[in-house]
C-alpha positions as semicolon CSV with decimal commas, in nm:
position;residue;x (nm);y (nm);z (nm)
1;M;-0,408;3,945;0,915
2;Q;-0,476;4,046;0,560
3;D;-0,840;4,108;0,477
4;M;-0,822;3,959;0,132
5;L;-0,630;3,682;-0,038
6;P;-0,345;3,845;-0,231
7;Q;-0,338;3,769;-0,600
8;L;-0,116;3,464;-0,625
9;A;0,214;3,530;-0,797
10;G;0,322;3,409;-1,134
11;A;0,178;3,437;-1,481
12;A;-0,185;3,337;-1,491
13;P;-0,254;3,021;-1,692
14;S;-0,421;3,073;-2,027
15;F;-0,798;3,058;-2,051
16;A;-0,770;2,746;-2,266
17;A;-0,546;2,573;-2,011
18;V;-0,787;2,652;-1,729
19;Q;-1,079;2,523;-1,934
20;D;-0,893;2,198;-2,006
21;D;-0,823;2,152;-1,635
22;L;-1,185;2,226;-1,545
23;S;-1,307;1,981;-1,808
24;A;-1,093;1,710;-1,651
25;L;-1,238;1,791;-1,310
26;K;-1,598;1,794;-1,431
27;S;-1,555;1,450;-1,584
28;G;-1,536;1,307;-1,234
29;H;-1,219;1,116;-1,316
30;P;-0,925;1,122;-1,071
31;T;-0,696;1,412;-1,153
32;V;-0,334;1,510;-1,080
33;W;-0,295;1,888;-1,094
34;H;0,050;2,037;-1,039
35;N;0,002;2,379;-0,883
36;D;0,117;2,636;-1,139
37;R;0,120;2,899;-0,864
38;W;0,386;2,714;-0,661
39;R;0,683;2,926;-0,560
40;P;1,005;2,857;-0,363
41;F;0,934;2,866;0,008
42;A;1,120;3,188;0,087
43;E;0,922;3,372;-0,179
44;A;0,588;3,220;-0,076
45;L;0,655;3,290;0,292
46;S;0,715;3,658;0,221
47;R;0,355;3,691;0,101
48;A;0,191;3,495;0,385
49;S;0,058;3,676;0,691
50;M;0,165;3,395;0,925
51;T;0,535;3,392;1,017
52;L;0,799;3,149;1,134
53;S;0,782;3,322;1,473
54;D;0,412;3,231;1,492
55;V;0,504;2,866;1,438
56;E;0,772;2,880;1,708
57;E;0,533;3,042;1,955
58;A;0,272;2,773;1,889
59;A;0,532;2,502;1,953
60;A;0,623;2,667;2,283
61;S;0,256;2,684;2,382
62;W;0,205;2,315;2,306
63;K;0,493;2,238;2,541
64;E;0,345;2,461;2,813
65;Y;0,013;2,275;2,791
66;R;0,159;1,927;2,834
67;G;0,091;1,917;3,208
68;V;-0,269;2,027;3,155
69;L;-0,328;1,762;2,888
70;A;-0,179;1,483;3,098
71;A;-0,404;1,584;3,389
72;L;-0,722;1,623;3,182
73;F;-0,686;1,295;2,994
74;P;-0,498;1,050;3,221
75;G;-0,431;0,714;3,063
76;E;-0,503;0,850;2,716
77;V;-0,245;1,125;2,692
78;P;0,093;0,996;2,818
79;E;0,249;1,144;3,131
80;S;0,479;1,345;2,904
81;G;0,172;1,533;2,782
82;V;0,276;1,496;2,417
83;V;-0,022;1,450;2,185
84;D;0,112;1,261;1,885
85;S;0,072;0,946;1,676
86;L;0,303;0,673;1,553
87;L;0,495;0,680;1,225
88;V;0,457;0,330;1,079
89;D;0,640;0,165;0,790
90;I;0,377;0,051;0,537
91;A;0,605;-0,027;0,243
92;S;0,460;-0,378;0,218
93;I;0,107;-0,236;0,185
94;A;0,202;0,044;-0,055
95;G;0,414;-0,181;-0,275
96;R;0,717;0,050;-0,273
97;D;1,000;0,134;-0,035
98;N;1,018;0,434;0,197
99;V;0,645;0,473;0,256
100;F;0,519;0,553;0,606
101;L;0,179;0,607;0,765
102;K;0,139;0,897;1,009
103;A;-0,128;0,735;1,222
104;D;-0,342;1,028;1,334
105;H;-0,644;0,798;1,330
106;D;-0,503;0,692;1,669
107;L;-0,423;1,045;1,790
108;P;-0,524;1,092;2,156
109;I;-0,836;1,293;2,244
110;G;-0,990;1,305;1,897
111;S;-0,876;1,001;1,694
112;S;-0,820;1,240;1,406
113;I;-0,584;1,506;1,276
114;K;-0,840;1,766;1,384
115;A;-0,734;1,721;1,746
116;R;-0,406;1,895;1,665
117;G;-0,593;2,216;1,591
118;G;-0,908;2,179;1,798
119;V;-0,741;2,088;2,126
120;F;-0,485;2,364;2,082
121;E;-0,738;2,641;2,025
122;V;-0,957;2,540;2,320
123;L;-0,650;2,535;2,545
124;Q;-0,542;2,876;2,417
125;H;-0,882;3,025;2,494
126;A;-0,889;2,863;2,839
127;A;-0,543;3,004;2,912
128;D;-0,667;3,348;2,805
129;R;-0,963;3,317;3,043
130;A;-0,731;3,215;3,326
131;V;-0,539;3,540;3,281
132;I;-0,862;3,741;3,279
133;D;-0,994;3,559;3,587
134;G;-0,663;3,591;3,770
135;T;-0,617;3,216;3,811
136;A;-0,335;2,978;3,722
137;F;-0,376;2,758;3,415
138;D;-0,251;2,456;3,605
139;P;-0,459;2,159;3,729
140;L;-0,231;2,130;4,034
141;A;-0,285;2,492;4,138
142;P;-0,520;2,554;4,434
143;D;-0,743;2,786;4,230
144;W;-0,795;2,539;3,943
145;G;-1,146;2,466;4,074
146;R;-1,235;2,834;4,055
147;L;-1,121;2,852;3,693
148;H;-1,326;2,541;3,611
149;S;-1,635;2,697;3,771
150;N;-1,584;3,019;3,577
151;L;-1,552;2,830;3,249
152;E;-1,882;2,652;3,316
153;T;-2,061;2,981;3,247
154;R;-1,905;3,009;2,902
155;R;-1,954;2,817;2,579
156;I;-1,738;2,707;2,289
157;V;-1,916;2,711;1,952
158;V;-1,795;2,526;1,642
159;G;-1,926;2,415;1,301
160;S;-1,801;2,083;1,167
161;T;-1,866;1,762;0,976
162;G;-1,773;1,574;1,293
163;N;-1,404;1,525;1,368
164;L;-1,312;1,881;1,464
165;A;-1,626;1,905;1,674
166;Y;-1,533;1,595;1,871
167;S;-1,184;1,710;1,966
168;V;-1,314;2,058;2,049
169;G;-1,605;1,915;2,245
170;R;-1,395;1,674;2,449
171;T;-1,141;1,937;2,544
172;A;-1,405;2,201;2,615
173;R;-1,609;1,971;2,839
174;A;-1,298;1,849;3,023
175;L;-1,215;2,211;3,110
176;G;-1,571;2,292;3,214
177;F;-1,693;2,485;2,909
178;Q;-2,034;2,428;2,757
179;A;-1,994;2,299;2,402
180;E;-2,226;2,387;2,114
181;V;-2,167;2,200;1,791
182;H;-2,327;2,272;1,455
183;I;-2,297;1,972;1,224
184;S;-2,370;1,935;0,856
185;A;-2,583;1,675;0,682
186;D;-2,261;1,492;0,586
187;A;-2,178;1,400;0,947
188;T;-2,227;1,030;1,019
189;P;-2,471;0,910;1,289
190;F;-2,179;0,772;1,490
191;K;-2,012;1,112;1,506
192;K;-2,339;1,276;1,608
193;A;-2,394;1,018;1,881
194;R;-2,053;1,055;2,040
195;L;-2,093;1,433;2,052
196;I;-2,421;1,395;2,237
197;E;-2,254;1,151;2,478
198;L;-2,002;1,423;2,561
199;G;-2,281;1,645;2,681
200;A;-2,243;1,880;2,386
201;D;-2,541;2,073;2,252
202;V;-2,562;1,932;1,899
203;V;-2,744;2,138;1,635
204;E;-2,806;1,947;1,312
205;H;-2,835;2,123;0,976
206;S;-2,983;1,989;0,655
207;G;-2,723;2,168;0,444
208;D;-2,351;2,122;0,385
209;Y;-2,042;2,208;0,585
210;S;-2,047;2,575;0,488
211;E;-2,402;2,611;0,623
212;A;-2,302;2,455;0,956
213;V;-2,006;2,691;0,993
214;A;-2,221;2,993;0,907
215;A;-2,478;2,887;1,168
216;A;-2,206;2,854;1,431
217;R;-2,086;3,206;1,354
218;K;-2,440;3,341;1,386
219;S;-2,495;3,164;1,718
220;A;-2,176;3,303;1,872
221;A;-2,215;3,657;1,735
222;G;-2,290;3,919;1,996
223;D;-2,258;3,681;2,292
224;D;-1,972;3,780;2,521
225;A;-1,987;3,438;2,688
226;A;-1,939;3,254;2,357
227;Y;-1,612;3,176;2,182
228;L;-1,625;3,072;1,817
229;I;-1,378;2,825;1,673
230;D;-1,398;2,906;1,304
231;D;-1,271;2,619;1,092
232;E;-1,252;2,843;0,785
233;S;-1,044;3,130;0,921
234;S;-0,881;3,052;1,256
235;P;-0,508;3,129;1,291
236;R;-0,503;2,933;1,618
237;L;-0,633;2,617;1,454
238;F;-0,382;2,662;1,173
239;L;-0,090;2,701;1,413
240;G;-0,207;2,410;1,627
241;Y;-0,182;2,188;1,321
242;S;0,161;2,325;1,231
243;Y;0,322;2,167;1,537
244;G;0,256;1,822;1,392
245;A;0,532;1,895;1,141
246;R;0,786;1,936;1,420
247;L;0,684;1,605;1,574
248;L;0,706;1,430;1,236
249;A;1,054;1,575;1,180
250;D;1,163;1,430;1,514
251;Q;1,025;1,088;1,418
252;L;1,203;1,091;1,083
253;A;1,529;1,189;1,251
254;S;1,492;0,909;1,506
255;R;1,467;0,663;1,216
256;G;1,779;0,808;1,056
257;I;1,584;0,937;0,757
258;T;1,755;1,227;0,583
259;V;1,558;1,499;0,407
260;D;1,760;1,703;0,158
261;E;1,776;1,779;-0,213
262;E;1,878;1,423;-0,298
263;H;1,635;1,269;-0,047
264;P;1,311;1,468;-0,076
265;L;1,011;1,421;0,150
266;I;0,660;1,396;0,006
267;V;0,369;1,429;0,248
268;Y;0,019;1,332;0,135
269;L;-0,249;1,532;0,316
270;P;-0,625;1,473;0,281
271;C;-0,790;1,812;0,240
272;G;-1,134;1,937;0,338
273;V;-1,158;2,311;0,401
274;G;-0,778;2,326;0,410
275;G;-0,693;2,433;0,765
276;A;-0,531;2,109;0,882
277;P;-0,327;2,034;0,567
278;G;-0,252;2,405;0,540
279;G;-0,112;2,430;0,891
280;L;0,093;2,115;0,845
281;T;0,223;2,239;0,510
282;F;0,333;2,567;0,666
283;G;0,509;2,379;0,945
284;L;0,671;2,127;0,710
285;K;0,799;2,393;0,473
286;A;0,935;2,590;0,769
287;I;1,151;2,290;0,858
288;F;1,237;2,129;0,523
289;G;1,183;2,413;0,276
290;D;1,172;2,311;-0,088
291;N;1,301;1,961;-0,009
292;C;0,947;1,878;0,102
293;A;0,651;1,847;-0,134
294;C;0,302;1,874;0,016
295;V;0,030;1,700;-0,183
296;F;-0,336;1,777;-0,106
297;I;-0,587;1,499;-0,170
298;E;-0,958;1,555;-0,227
299;P;-1,262;1,357;-0,349
300;T;-1,341;1,390;-0,719
301;Q;-1,669;1,571;-0,641
302;S;-1,536;1,789;-0,355
303;P;-1,197;1,929;-0,462
304;C;-1,256;2,273;-0,310
305;F;-0,889;2,360;-0,254
306;L;-0,793;2,255;-0,606
307;V;-1,080;2,459;-0,752
308;Q;-0,980;2,766;-0,551
309;L;-0,614;2,740;-0,654
310;M;-0,703;2,674;-1,013
311;S;-0,926;2,981;-1,024
312;G;-0,641;3,212;-0,925
313;K;-0,903;3,439;-0,769
314;N;-0,896;3,627;-0,440
315;T;-1,264;3,558;-0,377
316;P;-1,420;3,223;-0,279
317;T;-1,495;2,976;-0,557
318;S;-1,717;2,677;-0,484
319;V;-1,713;2,328;-0,632
320;Y;-2,075;2,398;-0,723
321;D;-1,953;2,686;-0,941
322;V;-1,770;2,443;-1,168
323;G;-2,048;2,186;-1,193
324;L;-1,947;1,944;-0,917
325;N;-2,194;1,821;-0,654
326;N;-1,991;1,785;-0,329
327;R;-2,132;1,435;-0,278
328;T;-1,879;1,201;-0,123
329;I;-1,852;0,915;0,120
330;A;-1,554;1,099;0,274
331;D;-1,759;1,307;0,518
332;G;-1,454;1,488;0,655
333;L;-1,370;1,614;0,306
334;A;-1,725;1,709;0,200
335;V;-1,654;2,081;0,178
336;P;-1,774;2,301;-0,111
337;S;-1,544;2,603;-0,061
338;A;-1,185;2,622;0,061
339;S;-1,068;2,838;0,348
340;I;-0,948;3,163;0,192
341;F;-0,728;3,207;0,498
342;A;-0,555;2,872;0,431
343;V;-0,514;2,954;0,062
344;E;-0,367;3,290;0,159
345;Q;-0,102;3,118;0,371
346;V;-0,005;2,814;0,162
347;G;-0,152;2,864;-0,185
348;E;0,200;2,902;-0,323
349;M;0,346;2,622;-0,108
350;V;0,117;2,334;-0,210
351;E;0,298;2,122;-0,467
352;T;0,013;1,929;-0,622
353;C;-0,355;1,848;-0,577
354;V;-0,479;1,496;-0,649
355;T;-0,842;1,382;-0,661
356;V;-0,939;1,028;-0,568
357;S;-1,255;0,834;-0,655
358;E;-1,515;0,708;-0,409
359;S;-1,446;0,345;-0,492
360;E;-1,072;0,378;-0,437
361;M;-1,114;0,552;-0,102
362;L;-1,341;0,274;0,019
363;E;-1,122;-0,003;-0,120
364;L;-0,812;0,145;0,044
365;S;-0,997;0,196;0,372
366;A;-1,083;-0,174;0,369
367;K;-0,729;-0,272;0,271
368;L;-0,568;-0,067;0,547
369;G;-0,825;-0,204;0,792
370;E;-0,724;-0,559;0,702
371;H;-0,366;-0,468;0,797
372;G;-0,465;-0,330;1,136
373;F;-0,517;0,035;1,047
374;P;-0,888;0,122;1,093
375;V;-0,896;0,441;0,889
376;E;-1,198;0,615;0,741
377;P;-1,224;0,678;0,365
378;S;-1,111;1,039;0,409
379;A;-0,784;0,917;0,556
380;A;-0,740;0,637;0,303
381;S;-0,756;0,889;0,019
382;A;-0,395;0,987;0,089
383;L;-0,268;0,642;-0,006
384;G;-0,470;0,663;-0,327
385;A;-0,269;0,968;-0,434
386;L;0,074;0,806;-0,398
387;E;0,110;0,624;-0,730
388;P;-0,064;0,888;-0,947
389;F;0,161;1,157;-0,802
390;V;0,481;0,957;-0,848
391;K;0,386;0,857;-1,203
392;S;0,305;1,216;-1,296
393;C;0,631;1,345;-1,147
394;N;0,833;1,077;-1,323
395;E;0,692;1,197;-1,657
396;H;0,724;1,568;-1,577
397;V;0,947;1,801;-1,777
398;E;1,082;1,973;-1,464
399;E;1,382;1,810;-1,299
400;R;1,259;1,930;-0,959
401;K;0,936;1,735;-1,004
402;R;1,121;1,423;-1,121
403;R;1,321;1,421;-0,795
404;F;0,999;1,345;-0,609
405;A;0,966;1,023;-0,808
406;S;1,317;0,902;-0,725
407;A;1,383;0,587;-0,524
408;S;1,556;0,798;-0,259
409;A;1,239;0,994;-0,175
410;T;1,046;0,935;0,149
411;H;0,667;0,926;0,133
412;V;0,444;0,997;0,434
413;I;0,074;0,913;0,413
414;W;-0,107;1,124;0,674
415;S;-0,396;0,917;0,810
416;T;-0,648;1,174;0,928
417;G;-0,929;0,985;1,101
418;K;-1,041;0,652;1,246
419;S;-1,311;0,437;1,090
420;T;-1,639;0,378;1,271
421;P;-1,919;0,120;1,266
422;D;-2,089;0,344;1,009
423;T;-1,783;0,319;0,786
424;L;-1,788;-0,059;0,798
425;K;-2,154;-0,055;0,697
426;L;-2,080;0,175;0,406
427;L;-1,797;-0,049;0,290
428;T;-2,046;-0,334;0,270
429;E;-2,321;-0,129;0,105
430;F;-2,084;0,014;-0,155
431;A;-2,056;-0,319;-0,331
432;K;-2,432;-0,331;-0,393
433;P;-2,567;-0,210;-0,730
434;N;-2,819;0,028;-0,571
435;F;-2,562;0,196;-0,347
436;K;-2,644;0,565;-0,301
437;R;-2,361;0,800;-0,209
438;V;-2,386;1,040;0,083
439;G;-2,583;1,349;-0,013
440;A;-2,729;1,195;-0,328
């Protein structure tokens, strides 16, 4: 892996242009920012450290683990062992044709997109330990009990706002690992409670997501029995997410949906630190190339990926650095600084970044809930980006951008997490005049 983010290609935007963009961000108003560092996939891929072979190897590993997953989570994971969610037509909700919801709020094991990465990395580490211990990584093997006993002496450590920790914790505990979770102040009480119910050692921090991740790193450092799952820089998490693109491609094909130059695919991905949308973007571009546009969606006060891309720098830039406060009801997206690793891989593949207001996220969460989709505000943000993106593309000077606004385009809203009792309470409280946002 490269040690530093390479300087993104292309002519740097003028100082005045950057200042105008930053002024729009600081205003707190929803923003559509077309990534001026975007490059054709082949060119962008040549500068990424991850490869198409890495994606293929991850897909093969997922298939190898199907038997383990079916055995660990009977009744939740189907007998096929495939961990995936439905692709649902929501044209009637969105008010336009060819709009689908990728329902990862119902994803087995974690009820969030984070299970795609978290489950995968825990399984990869367990498989590594099986090789070291000389045991089979197979629940039906006679020495499975010995592997389980060996894993009980080891711990998995992770920092999270909640969703990644839950999928990591569930998988770790099912395999026998101890689980140590460092959670930020943004994590909801419900997410804390379910981690404790798992038997995880939950360490609460008064600071933000970055502080929780740093604490997890410190806890795991120097301990040979500890394995850190680093949400900011893990290739395994990234590749675990990438396999979701392959499964989506299969679902589109089964519906007879064509993706080509005349029928582009736009995928709307809520973005926190950037690992999950980054991995999916890499996987989607590997399959569909430039016929797929990946749109990252962030809260107006926590657009860390947008800020990092806009800076054009190869060093971390925080939302605090540009005068934003990282206060948002979307706890899964309450991240001050983007993953430099994710920016390194897909900084030139992301089509557009869109920011969405608190009120719209909550309103759309309620709307989707009324239609039988209990999604949290973080997940609902993706639907909030649909019309602003299409409108902006329709008015764009580039023909390539205007294609994404055509009636022949397919739009996929990636729902990233399920709502909770806490979410329902917040939806009620939001309407009150004295409502105080998370972190205020």
